[in-house]
C-alpha positions in Angstrom: -3.4 -32.5 31.9 -0.6 -30.5 30.4 1.1 -30.2 27.0 4.2 -28.3 26.1 4.9 -27.2 22.6 5.2 -24.3 20.2 2.4 -22.2 18.8 2.0 -23.0 15.1 -1.3 -21.5 14.2 -4.0 -19.2 15.6 -7.5 -19.7 14.2 -10.1 -16.9 14.0 -12.4 -16.3 17.0 -15.9 -17.9 16.8 -19.0 -16.5 18.6 -22.5 -17.6 19.0 -25.5 -17.9 21.3 -26.4 -20.9 23.4 -29.9 -22.5 23.8 -30.3 -20.5 27.0 -29.6 -17.2 25.2 -26.2 -16.7 26.7 -23.5 -15.6 24.2 -20.2 -17.4 24.0 -16.9 -17.0 22.2 -13.9 -19.2 21.6 -10.6 -19.2 19.8 -8.8 -22.3 18.7 -5.0 -22.6 18.4 -2.7 -25.3 17.2 0.3 -26.3 19.3 3.1 -28.6 18.0 4.8 -30.9 20.5 8.5 -30.5 20.9 9.9 -33.5 22.7 8.6 -36.3 20.5 10.6 -38.0 17.8 7.5 -37.4 15.6 6.0 -34.1 16.6 2.2 -34.0 16.9 -0.1 -31.1 16.2 -3.0 -30.6 18.7 -6.0 -28.2 18.3 -7.0 -26.6 21.6 -9.9 -24.3 22.4 -9.7 -21.2 24.6 -13.1 -20.1 25.8 -14.3 -16.6 27.0 -11.7 -14.4 28.5 -8.9 -16.9 27.9 -9.3 -16.3 24.2 -8.0 -12.7 24.8 -4.7 -14.1 26.2 -3.9 -15.5 22.8 -3.7 -12.0 21.4 -0.3 -11.4 23.1 1.3 -14.6 21.6 3.4 -14.9 18.4 3.9 -17.9 16.1 6.7 -20.1 17.4 6.2 -19.1 21.1 6.8 -22.0 23.5 3.7 -22.7 25.6 2.7 -24.7 28.6 -1.0 -25.4 28.3 -3.1 -26.9 31.1 -6.3 -28.4 29.7 -9.4 -30.6 30.2 -10.4 -33.2 27.6 -14.0 -34.3 27.1 -15.8 -36.5 24.6 -19.5 -36.5 23.8 -21.8 -38.4 21.6 -24.1 -36.8 19.0 -26.2 -38.9 16.5 -24.1 -42.0 17.0 -20.7 -40.2 16.5 -18.2 -39.1 19.1 -16.6 -35.7 19.3 -13.7 -34.7 21.5 -12.9 -31.2 22.8 -9.7 -30.0 24.4 -10.4 -27.0 26.5 -7.5 -24.8 27.8 -7.9 -23.5 31.4 -4.4 -22.1 31.7 -2.0 -20.9 29.0 1.6 -19.9 30.0 4.3 -18.6 27.7 7.6 -20.4 28.5 10.6 -18.2 29.0 13.5 -19.1 26.7 16.5 -20.6 28.7 18.9 -18.6 26.5 17.1 -15.3 27.0 16.7 -16.0 30.7 20.4 -16.4 31.3 21.5 -13.3 29.3 18.7 -10.9 30.1 19.5 -8.2 32.6 17.5 -8.2 35.8 15.0 -5.3 36.2 16.8 -2.3 37.7 20.3 -3.8 37.2 21.5 -0.5 35.8 20.5 1.3 39.0 22.6 -1.0 41.3 25.9 0.3 42.6 29.1 -1.7 41.6 30.2 -4.4 44.0 32.8 -3.3 46.6 36.5 -3.7 45.9 38.0 -6.9 47.5 40.2 -6.3 50.5 43.0 -8.4 52.0 41.8 -8.3 55.6 40.0 -11.7 55.4 40.7 -14.0 58.4 41.6 -17.0 56.2 
């Protein structure tokens, strides 16, 4: 599944140790949908190394997040987790059209037009 929205909050990283003795870490973030009449906020977890990718993001960045969703029962109550497996920062359409291409300053100018065209 995928969701597109803007980053509205980064929560602190959490760490712990599982029953098997393996350590774990996760960082949750809040994304706000953009295309809805009534925007919704969704809390998504980034586990392990994916939590590091959140360090390069800024509030308001547009993201495309691919995720898995899973529910589990504990003591008669149900809990739902949304786990990100891919987080991509969307490029702004305005910045993409106006931004120079890498190495554009190194390119020679286009040739002068000539009148020897056959048509």
